[in-house]
C-alpha positions as CSV (number, residue, x, y, z in Angstrom):
1,M,6.9,17.6,2.7
2,P,9.6,16.0,3.3
3,I,11.0,12.2,3.4
4,P,11.0,10.6,6.9
5,S,15.0,10.0,7.2
6,L,14.0,7.0,8.7
7,P,10.3,5.8,7.2
8,R,8.7,3.0,8.7
9,F,6.9,0.9,5.8
10,L,3.5,-0.4,6.0
11,Y,3.9,-1.5,2.5
12,L,6.2,-1.0,-0.3
13,D,5.8,-2.6,-3.7
14,E,9.6,-3.3,-4.5
15,R,9.0,-4.2,-7.9
16,G,7.2,-1.2,-8.8
17,L,9.8,0.9,-7.2
18,G,12.7,-0.9,-9.5
19,E,10.5,0.0,-12.3
20,Y,10.0,3.8,-11.4
21,L,13.4,4.0,-10.4
22,S,15.0,2.4,-13.4
23,V,13.4,4.8,-16.0
24,V,14.3,8.4,-13.4
25,E,17.9,7.2,-13.3
26,E,18.1,5.4,-16.7
27,G,18.9,2.0,-15.4
28,L,19.0,0.7,-11.8
29,S,22.0,0.2,-9.7
30,D,22.2,-2.8,-7.1
31,E,25.4,-2.5,-5.2
32,S,28.6,0.0,-4.8
33,K,31.9,-0.9,-3.6
34,K,33.8,1.2,-0.7
35,R,37.4,1.3,0.0
36,R,39.3,2.6,3.0
37,L,43.1,2.7,3.3
38,L,44.2,2.3,6.9
39,S,47.2,3.1,8.3
40,A,49.2,0.8,10.9
41,S,48.1,3.4,13.7
42,G,44.7,2.9,12.5
43,V,44.0,6.5,10.9
44,D,41.8,6.3,8.3
45,S,44.5,7.5,5.5
46,S,42.2,7.7,2.8
47,T,41.1,11.0,3.5
48,F,44.7,11.8,2.9
49,G,44.9,10.3,0.1
50,E,47.9,8.0,0.8
51,A,49.8,6.5,4.2
52,M,51.5,9.4,6.5
53,G,55.0,9.7,7.4
54,G,55.7,6.3,5.3
55,E,53.6,4.4,7.3
56,S,52.6,1.0,6.5
57,S,49.4,0.6,5.2
58,S,46.1,-1.8,4.9
59,E,43.3,-1.6,2.4
60,E,39.5,-2.6,3.5
61,E,37.0,-2.8,0.6
62,R,33.5,-3.6,1.5
63,I,30.1,-4.5,-0.9
64,V,27.4,-2.1,-0.2
65,R,23.9,-3.5,-1.2
66,E,20.8,-0.9,-1.7
67,T,17.9,-1.5,0.4
68,A,14.4,-0.8,-0.9
69,S,14.0,2.1,1.9
70,Q,17.2,4.0,0.0
71,R,15.9,3.2,-3.4
72,F,12.3,4.6,-2.2
73,I,14.0,8.0,-0.6
74,R,16.0,8.5,-3.8
75,L,13.1,7.8,-6.0
76,V,11.3,10.5,-4.2
77,T,13.9,13.4,-4.1
78,A,14.5,12.8,-8.1
79,L,10.6,12.9,-8.3
80,D,10.7,16.1,-6.1
81,S,13.4,18.1,-8.2
82,A,11.8,17.7,-11.8
83,A,7.9,17.6,-10.3
84,S,6.7,18.6,-14.0
85,R,8.7,16.1,-16.2
86,W,7.4,13.6,-13.7
87,R,3.8,14.5,-13.5
88,Y,4.3,14.5,-9.6
89,R,2.3,16.3,-6.9
90,D,2.8,16.9,-3.1
91,I,-0.7,17.2,-2.3
92,T,-1.3,19.2,1.0
93,D,-4.9,19.6,0.7
94,L,-6.2,16.8,-1.3
95,G,-9.8,18.8,-1.6
96,E,-8.2,21.8,-2.9
97,S,-6.0,19.8,-5.5
98,I,-8.2,16.9,-6.5
99,D,-9.8,18.8,-9.6
100,E,-5.9,19.5,-11.0
101,L,-5.2,16.0,-11.0
102,G,-5.1,13.7,-13.8
103,V,-5.0,9.8,-14.9
104,M,-1.2,8.9,-14.4
105,D,-0.1,11.6,-12.3
106,L,2.1,10.7,-9.3
107,V,0.6,11.9,-6.3
108,H,2.5,11.7,-2.4
109,V,-0.4,12.6,0.1
110,Q,-0.7,12.1,4.1
111,C,-3.7,10.9,5.5
112,E,-6.0,8.6,7.5
113,V,-6.2,4.9,5.9
114,E,-7.5,1.7,7.0
115,V,-8.6,-1.7,5.4
116,P,-13.0,-1.6,5.2
117,P,-13.9,-4.1,7.7
118,F,-16.0,-5.6,5.1
119,V,-13.0,-6.2,2.4
120,Q,-10.8,-7.2,5.5
121,M,-13.2,-10.3,6.3
122,F,-13.2,-11.1,2.5
123,S,-9.2,-10.9,1.5
124,Q,-8.9,-13.2,4.2
125,P,-10.8,-16.4,3.5
126,D,-8.5,-18.5,6.2
127,Q,-9.1,-16.0,9.2
128,L,-12.9,-15.9,7.9
129,D,-13.0,-19.6,8.2
130,G,-12.0,-19.7,11.3
131,M,-14.2,-17.3,13.0
132,L,-17.3,-19.5,11.5
133,D,-16.1,-22.7,12.8
134,M,-15.3,-20.7,16.4
135,L,-19.0,-19.4,16.4
136,E,-20.1,-23.1,15.4
137,A,-18.6,-24.3,17.8
138,L,-19.3,-21.7,20.4
139,R,-23.2,-22.7,19.6
140,P,-23.9,-25.8,21.1
141,M,-21.9,-24.5,24.3
142,A,-23.9,-21.3,24.8
143,S,-27.0,-23.5,24.8
144,M,-25.9,-26.2,27.7
145,M,-24.8,-23.2,29.4
146,G,-28.1,-21.5,29.5
147,E,-26.7,-18.3,27.6
148,N,-28.8,-16.1,25.1
149,L,-28.1,-17.1,21.9
150,D,-29.4,-13.9,19.9
151,G,-26.5,-12.4,17.8
152,I,-25.0,-15.7,17.2
153,P,-25.6,-16.7,13.7
154,G,-27.2,-19.7,13.1
155,E,-26.0,-22.9,11.2
156,N,-28.0,-21.2,7.6
157,E,-26.7,-18.1,8.2
158,T,-22.9,-19.4,8.8
159,N,-23.5,-21.7,5.7
160,A,-24.8,-19.1,3.7
161,I,-21.7,-16.7,4.5
162,R,-19.3,-19.6,3.8
163,D,-20.9,-19.7,0.2
164,F,-20.7,-16.1,-0.1
165,S,-16.8,-16.5,0.5
166,K,-16.4,-18.7,-1.9
167,A,-17.8,-16.4,-4.5
168,I,-16.3,-13.3,-3.1
169,K,-12.4,-13.0,-3.4
170,S,-11.5,-10.1,-2.0
171,D,-8.3,-7.8,-3.2
172,V,-7.0,-6.0,0.1
173,V,-8.1,-2.5,-0.6
174,V,-7.2,0.3,1.1
175,V,-9.2,3.5,1.6
176,G,-8.1,6.7,2.8
177,D,-9.2,10.2,3.3
178,Q,-7.7,13.8,5.1
179,D,-11.5,15.1,6.4
180,D,-14.7,12.9,6.8
181,D,-16.2,14.7,4.2
182,G,-13.6,15.2,1.7
183,P,-12.4,13.5,-1.4
184,K,-11.1,10.1,-0.6
185,I,-8.1,7.8,-2.2
186,T,-8.1,4.0,-2.5
187,G,-6.4,1.2,-4.2
188,K,-5.7,-2.5,-4.0
189,L,-2.3,-3.9,-2.6
190,N,-0.4,-6.8,-3.4
191,K,-0.5,-9.4,-0.4
192,E,3.4,-10.1,-1.2
193,Y,4.2,-6.2,-0.1
194,I,2.3,-5.9,2.9
195,R,4.7,-5.4,5.5
196,D,2.3,-4.3,8.5
197,A,-1.3,-3.6,9.4
198,I,-2.5,-0.5,6.9
199,E,-4.1,1.4,9.4
200,G,-4.1,5.6,10.8
201,E,-2.3,8.2,10.0
202,V,0.3,7.4,6.9
203,F,1.7,8.8,3.7
204,V,0.7,7.4,0.8
205,L,2.4,7.7,-2.8
206,G,0.8,6.1,-6.2
207,K,-0.2,7.0,-9.5
208,V,-3.8,7.8,-10.5
209,S,-5.7,5.4,-12.2
210,K,-9.0,6.8,-12.5
211,K,-11.3,9.8,-11.1
212,L,-14.4,9.6,-9.7
213,K,-16.8,12.7,-10.1
214,E,-19.0,13.6,-7.0
215,G,-21.8,10.7,-7.0
216,E,-20.0,8.7,-9.3
217,S,-19.3,5.0,-7.2
218,H,-16.3,2.6,-7.4
219,S,-17.0,-1.3,-5.9
220,L,-14.3,-2.4,-3.3
221,L,-14.7,-5.5,-3.8
222,A,-13.7,-8.0,-6.6
223,I,-16.2,-9.2,-9.1
224,P,-16.0,-12.9,-10.1
225,G,-14.7,-13.4,-13.6
226,A,-14.3,-9.5,-13.9
227,S,-10.9,-10.3,-16.0
228,L,-13.1,-12.1,-18.7
229,M,-15.6,-9.2,-19.0
230,N,-15.6,-5.8,-21.0
231,R,-16.3,-2.4,-18.9
232,K,-19.9,-2.7,-19.7
233,Q,-20.1,-6.2,-18.3
234,R,-18.1,-5.2,-15.2
235,R,-20.9,-2.4,-14.5
236,Q,-23.9,-4.8,-14.9
237,A,-22.2,-7.2,-12.7
238,A,-21.4,-5.3,-9.8
239,P,-23.2,-5.5,-6.8
240,Q,-26.8,-3.9,-6.7
241,Q,-27.3,-3.6,-3.0
242,Q,-24.5,-1.2,-2.6
243,T,-23.5,0.1,1.2
244,D,-20.5,2.3,2.9
245,E,-19.2,-1.1,3.8
246,N,-18.2,-2.3,-0.2
247,T,-18.4,1.2,-1.8
248,L,-16.5,4.2,-2.4
249,V,-18.7,7.1,-3.6
250,G,-16.8,10.1,-5.5
251,P,-15.1,12.6,-5.6
252,A,-12.4,10.3,-5.5
253,L,-9.2,8.7,-7.0
254,T,-8.1,5.2,-7.3
255,L,-4.3,4.9,-7.3
256,D,-1.6,2.0,-8.4
257,I,-0.1,2.4,-4.7
258,L,3.6,2.2,-4.7
259,A,4.1,2.6,-1.0
260,I,2.3,3.6,2.4
261,Y,4.4,4.5,5.1
262,R,5.0,6.6,8.1
């Protein structure tokens, strides 16, 4: 699938982009110089090599610094031109291709993505605290105005949510698919590189870090202290009550996501 001439990035890991491009191009350029030779009549003489008719001329020089968008287009163009070398796959149908994909493959796929609501809530603790503050302020006002309090969490419930949110600090995680019943993709995002709301029909470029077979599950929430545990301990510490909100069930791919754009 062709890269749009004007991609609008919702997420772009600029550090990862620089690392990939520096390998593909054996180095990384930061800027280039463009020179123009102008005749006194205003004609761009650089096209002809010298000023015409003995006219006086002036020289103009501009330094052009590359943008992340330009680097991304260049990277994907280079990957596509040597796809087998870089293990790059442009995926049209994820359901047909998933069995052929392996860990470390670079995949470029169009799909519909979202940040699951449960993950959204626990990846933004400040907003969660603000919502709970609003509910606590609303509770006595609703009672004074004779409104029905059904559906409004009580004090014990809001305190429990606050305590739980202190223990569970989720990364921003996206989940995508091409078909409701088809394979899924997922990956966590670095908040520093998020540019806009992650949702809707997009293109995703990332490297496969794990494949989930049918029936295998993967928690979308971070486990506190997971970096101090080995794999077996992490599995044992995973939430026992798994739901569609916080768990991804295979077949699926987990990706190190480089870019999300449309």
